[in-house]
C-alpha positions as CSV (number, residue, x, y, z in Angstrom):
1,M,0.0,0.0,0.0
2,R,1.3,3.5,-0.8
3,P,2.1,5.7,2.2
4,R,-0.7,8.3,1.4
5,F,-3.3,5.5,1.4
6,Q,-2.0,4.1,4.7
7,V,-2.8,7.5,6.3
8,L,-6.0,8.2,4.4
9,L,-7.7,4.8,5.1
10,P,-7.7,5.1,8.9
11,L,-8.9,8.7,8.6
12,L,-11.8,7.7,6.4
13,L,-12.7,4.9,8.8
14,L,-12.7,7.3,11.7
15,M,-14.9,9.8,9.8
16,S,-17.3,7.1,8.8
17,T,-17.6,5.9,12.4
18,L,-18.2,9.5,13.7
19,A,-20.8,10.2,11.0
20,S,-22.7,7.0,11.7
21,A,-22.8,7.9,15.4
22,Q,-24.8,11.1,14.7
23,N,-28.6,11.2,15.0
24,F,-30.1,13.5,12.4
25,T,-33.8,14.6,12.4
26,F,-35.4,16.3,9.4
27,K,-38.7,18.2,9.4
28,D,-40.8,18.0,6.3
29,T,-41.8,21.6,5.4
30,D,-43.6,22.8,2.3
31,Y,-42.8,26.1,0.7
32,P,-45.4,27.3,-1.8
33,V,-44.0,28.7,-5.1
34,G,-45.6,29.6,-8.4
35,P,-47.5,27.2,-10.7
36,D,-45.7,24.4,-12.4
37,P,-42.2,24.6,-10.8
38,L,-39.7,23.4,-13.4
39,S,-36.3,23.7,-11.8
40,I,-34.6,24.8,-8.6
41,K,-31.1,26.4,-8.0
42,S,-29.4,27.3,-4.8
43,A,-27.0,30.3,-4.5
44,D,-26.2,33.1,-2.1
45,L,-28.3,35.8,-3.6
46,T,-28.2,38.2,-0.7
47,G,-24.4,38.1,0.1
48,D,-25.0,36.8,3.6
49,G,-23.1,33.6,3.1
50,K,-26.3,31.4,3.2
51,S,-27.7,29.5,0.2
52,D,-31.0,30.9,-1.0
53,L,-33.3,29.1,-3.4
54,V,-34.6,30.2,-6.8
55,V,-37.5,28.2,-8.5
56,V,-38.4,28.6,-12.1
57,N,-42.2,28.4,-12.7
58,S,-42.8,27.4,-16.3
59,A,-46.5,28.1,-16.5
60,S,-46.3,31.7,-15.4
61,N,-42.9,32.9,-16.7
62,R,-42.0,33.8,-13.1
63,I,-39.3,32.9,-10.6
64,S,-39.8,32.3,-6.9
65,V,-37.0,33.4,-4.6
66,L,-36.8,31.9,-1.1
67,R,-34.2,33.6,1.2
68,N,-32.4,31.5,3.7
69,N,-33.2,32.2,7.4
70,G,-30.0,30.6,8.6
71,N,-31.7,28.1,10.8
72,G,-32.6,25.4,8.2
73,T,-35.8,27.3,7.0
74,F,-36.6,29.8,4.3
75,H,-38.7,33.0,4.1
76,R,-41.9,32.9,2.1
77,A,-41.3,33.0,-1.6
78,R,-41.2,36.3,-3.4
79,V,-42.5,35.8,-7.0
80,R,-41.1,37.9,-9.8
81,H,-41.5,38.0,-13.6
82,W,-38.4,36.8,-15.4
83,C,-39.4,37.1,-19.1
């Protein structure tokens, strides 16, 4: 085995063990957006270091922007014309 793999393998095993010891809980939350959502993209739109969401609504030629609250939730969607 190469030296770098000898160091990397135990590190990966440790990370795997630590990750499996965690208990994660997710809450199902619906965020209404415009009609016929076609695609979604995440990006920091406000410059605050948090990923916001943009949804393209194909039926209405609008986009819905959901700003990240920073606690795992998003503000209500603001709908804007895009075309």
